[in-house]
C-alpha positions as CSV (number, residue, x, y, z in Angstrom):
1,M,-8.7,-12.0,-15.4
2,I,-5.8,-13.8,-13.8
3,K,-3.3,-11.5,-15.5
4,A,-5.4,-8.4,-14.7
5,G,-5.4,-9.5,-11.0
6,I,-1.6,-9.8,-11.0
7,L,-1.3,-6.3,-12.5
8,A,-3.8,-5.0,-10.0
9,R,-1.8,-6.4,-7.0
10,R,1.4,-4.8,-8.4
11,E,-0.3,-1.4,-9.0
12,L,-2.1,-1.5,-5.6
13,A,1.2,-2.2,-3.8
14,A,2.7,0.8,-5.7
15,Y,0.0,3.1,-4.1
16,F,1.4,2.4,-0.7
17,Y,4.9,3.3,-1.7
18,S,3.8,6.7,-3.0
19,P,3.7,9.7,-0.6
20,I,0.9,11.2,-2.7
21,A,-1.3,8.3,-1.7
22,Y,-0.9,9.0,2.0
23,V,-1.4,12.7,1.5
24,V,-4.6,12.0,-0.4
25,A,-5.8,9.5,2.3
26,C,-5.1,11.9,5.1
27,G,-6.9,14.7,3.3
28,F,-9.9,12.5,2.6
29,L,-10.2,11.3,6.2
30,V,-9.8,14.8,7.7
31,I,-12.5,16.3,5.5
32,T,-15.0,13.4,6.0
33,G,-14.2,13.5,9.7
34,Y,-15.0,17.2,9.8
35,F,-18.4,16.6,8.2
36,F,-19.1,13.7,10.6
37,A,-18.2,15.9,13.6
38,V,-20.5,18.7,12.4
39,E,-23.4,16.3,11.9
40,L,-22.9,14.7,15.3
41,I,-22.2,17.8,17.4
42,E,-24.0,20.7,15.7
43,I,-27.0,18.9,14.1
44,K,-27.1,16.3,16.9
45,Q,-28.3,13.5,14.6
46,A,-27.2,9.8,14.8
47,T,-26.8,9.6,11.0
48,L,-24.1,9.7,8.4
49,R,-26.4,11.2,5.7
50,F,-24.7,14.6,5.7
51,A,-21.1,13.3,6.0
52,L,-21.5,10.6,3.3
53,S,-23.5,12.7,0.9
54,N,-20.7,15.3,0.9
55,T,-18.2,12.6,0.0
56,V,-19.6,12.9,-3.5
57,V,-17.9,16.3,-3.8
58,V,-14.8,15.4,-1.8
59,M,-14.1,12.5,-4.1
60,I,-14.1,14.8,-7.1
61,F,-10.9,16.3,-5.7
62,V,-9.5,13.0,-4.4
63,V,-9.9,10.6,-7.3
64,P,-8.1,12.6,-10.0
65,F,-5.0,12.6,-7.8
66,M,-5.4,8.8,-7.2
67,T,-5.7,8.0,-10.8
68,M,-3.6,10.6,-12.6
69,H,-0.5,8.3,-12.8
70,L,-2.1,5.1,-13.7
71,L,-1.4,5.3,-17.5
72,A,0.1,8.8,-17.9
73,E,3.2,7.6,-16.1
74,E,3.4,4.5,-18.3
75,W,3.3,6.7,-21.4
76,K,5.9,9.1,-20.1
77,S,8.4,6.6,-18.9
78,G,8.0,4.2,-21.8
79,T,7.2,1.2,-19.5
80,I,3.9,0.7,-21.4
81,E,5.8,-1.2,-24.2
82,P,7.3,-4.0,-22.0
83,L,4.0,-4.1,-20.1
84,M,2.0,-4.7,-23.2
85,T,4.1,-7.6,-24.4
86,D,2.3,-10.8,-25.3
87,P,0.3,-12.5,-23.6
88,V,-0.9,-9.4,-21.7
89,T,-3.9,-7.8,-23.5
90,D,-5.1,-4.2,-23.6
91,W,-8.0,-5.2,-21.3
92,D,-5.7,-6.9,-18.9
93,V,-3.8,-3.7,-18.4
94,V,-7.0,-1.5,-18.2
95,L,-8.8,-3.8,-15.8
96,G,-5.6,-4.3,-13.7
97,K,-5.2,-0.5,-13.3
98,F,-9.0,-0.1,-12.6
99,I,-9.1,-2.8,-10.0
100,A,-6.1,-1.3,-8.2
101,G,-7.7,2.2,-8.2
102,V,-11.0,0.8,-6.9
103,G,-9.1,-1.2,-4.2
104,F,-7.3,1.9,-3.0
105,M,-10.6,3.9,-3.0
106,A,-12.2,1.1,-0.9
107,F,-9.2,1.3,1.5
108,L,-10.1,5.0,2.0
109,F,-13.6,4.1,3.1
110,V,-12.6,1.5,5.6
111,P,-11.5,4.0,8.4
112,T,-14.9,5.8,8.0
113,L,-16.6,2.7,9.5
114,V,-15.4,4.0,12.8
115,Y,-18.1,6.7,12.4
116,V,-20.7,3.9,12.4
117,V,-19.3,2.4,15.6
118,I,-19.4,5.9,17.3
119,L,-23.0,6.4,16.2
120,K,-23.9,3.0,17.7
121,T,-22.5,4.0,21.0
122,V,-24.3,7.4,21.2
123,G,-27.6,6.6,19.5
124,E,-29.7,4.2,17.4
125,P,-28.9,5.0,13.8
126,E,-30.7,3.3,10.9
127,M,-28.2,0.8,9.7
128,G,-30.0,0.0,6.4
129,P,-29.6,3.5,4.8
130,I,-26.0,3.7,6.1
131,F,-24.9,0.5,4.4
132,S,-26.9,1.1,1.3
133,T,-25.2,4.5,1.1
134,Y,-21.8,2.8,1.3
135,L,-22.8,0.5,-1.5
136,G,-23.9,3.6,-3.6
137,L,-20.6,5.3,-2.8
138,L,-18.6,2.2,-3.9
139,L,-20.5,2.1,-7.2
140,M,-20.1,5.8,-7.7
141,G,-16.4,5.4,-6.9
142,C,-16.0,2.8,-9.6
143,E,-17.4,5.4,-12.1
144,Y,-15.0,8.0,-10.7
145,V,-12.0,5.7,-11.1
146,A,-13.0,4.7,-14.6
147,I,-13.2,8.3,-15.6
148,G,-9.9,9.1,-13.9
149,L,-8.3,6.1,-15.7
150,F,-9.7,7.3,-19.0
151,A,-8.2,10.8,-18.5
152,S,-4.9,9.3,-17.6
153,S,-4.8,7.4,-20.9
154,L,-5.1,10.6,-22.9
155,T,-1.8,12.2,-21.9
156,R,1.8,11.8,-20.7
157,S,1.3,14.5,-18.1
158,Q,-0.1,13.5,-14.7
159,I,-1.2,17.1,-13.9
160,V,-3.2,17.3,-17.2
161,A,-4.7,13.9,-16.5
162,A,-5.9,15.1,-13.1
163,M,-7.3,18.3,-14.6
164,V,-9.2,16.4,-17.3
165,S,-10.7,13.9,-14.9
166,F,-11.6,16.7,-12.4
167,A,-13.3,18.6,-15.3
168,I,-15.4,15.6,-16.3
169,L,-16.5,14.8,-12.8
170,L,-17.3,18.4,-12.0
171,M,-19.4,18.6,-15.2
172,L,-21.4,15.5,-14.1
173,L,-21.9,17.1,-10.7
174,I,-23.0,20.4,-12.1
175,V,-25.5,18.7,-14.4
176,S,-27.2,17.4,-11.3
177,W,-27.6,20.9,-9.9
178,V,-28.7,22.5,-13.1
179,S,-31.5,20.0,-13.7
180,D,-32.6,19.6,-10.1
181,G,-36.4,20.0,-9.7
182,K,-36.9,20.9,-13.3
183,T,-39.1,19.1,-15.8
184,G,-38.8,18.5,-19.5
185,F,-37.3,15.7,-21.6
186,A,-33.9,17.2,-22.1
187,L,-33.6,18.2,-18.4
188,E,-34.7,14.7,-17.3
189,W,-31.9,13.2,-19.4
190,L,-29.4,15.7,-17.8
191,S,-30.7,14.7,-14.4
192,Y,-30.1,11.0,-15.3
193,L,-26.5,11.8,-16.3
194,G,-25.8,13.7,-13.0
195,I,-23.7,11.8,-10.5
196,R,-25.3,13.0,-7.3
197,H,-28.9,12.3,-8.3
198,H,-28.3,8.5,-8.4
199,L,-27.0,8.4,-4.8
200,E,-30.2,9.8,-3.3
201,S,-32.1,6.4,-3.4
202,F,-29.1,4.7,-1.7
203,Q,-29.2,7.3,1.1
204,K,-32.8,6.5,1.8
205,G,-32.0,2.8,2.0
206,I,-33.4,2.0,-1.4
207,I,-31.3,0.0,-3.9
208,D,-32.9,1.0,-7.3
209,S,-31.8,-1.0,-10.3
210,K,-31.9,2.2,-12.4
211,D,-29.2,3.7,-10.3
212,V,-27.1,0.5,-10.2
213,V,-27.3,0.3,-14.0
214,Y,-26.3,3.9,-14.4
215,Y,-23.1,3.4,-12.3
216,L,-22.2,0.1,-13.9
217,S,-22.9,1.2,-17.5
218,T,-20.9,4.5,-17.2
219,T,-18.0,2.6,-15.6
220,A,-18.0,0.1,-18.4
221,L,-18.3,2.8,-21.1
222,F,-15.2,4.7,-19.8
223,L,-13.3,1.5,-19.4
224,F,-14.1,0.7,-23.1
225,F,-13.0,4.1,-24.2
226,T,-9.7,3.6,-22.2
227,A,-9.1,0.2,-23.8
228,R,-9.5,1.7,-27.3
229,I,-7.1,4.5,-26.5
230,V,-4.5,2.1,-25.1
231,E,-4.9,0.0,-28.2
232,T,-4.4,3.0,-30.5
233,R,-1.5,4.6,-28.6
234,K,0.7,1.6,-28.0
235,W,1.4,1.4,-31.7
236,K,2.5,5.1,-31.9
């Protein structure tokens, strides 16, 4: 984990030297700020439910651009070979890249805490659901980053990596809509696989172990897939 942490610090620093990162950050904050303003001015409710729930969709566009370079650029430039020299392991590289991606994603959420301060000045928002929603978004973001990292491990092209991760995330979102309100064994499983479904309890202030397990298990699964791909490709 020490080596993974060193790699994560290097990768996280690289984010702040990239103009794409600032474009992504500005776009994310503008869109979430718009949803917050609509909720506060038009709906006149001291809550972040609408703004934060729509972040699920916003991040489908943001995360692929955040993660597309993580491994694709290493394959393209050939820097993966010196990076993978002993004693750095496949998991050190994968976890280092993942931690950096999650760290930058968490950085995007920090400015949105201003919305909470604004709500406290104009009303009496329920703080429990707000902070549990942030926890849910962080867990969901870990899943998003793991999927983006997996897509980046498949190709040398950053654009292709972004498209693949976007397609996977969009599919997991659509699954939630298709199975919403329907019954049946197959549809219940589809509902369980859907991303948005698992955020609903967090938005109500409920931290359900079923939802936590879903996010952690899917994150671990895609990290495992990524590690296996790295192990296979480094010898080609």
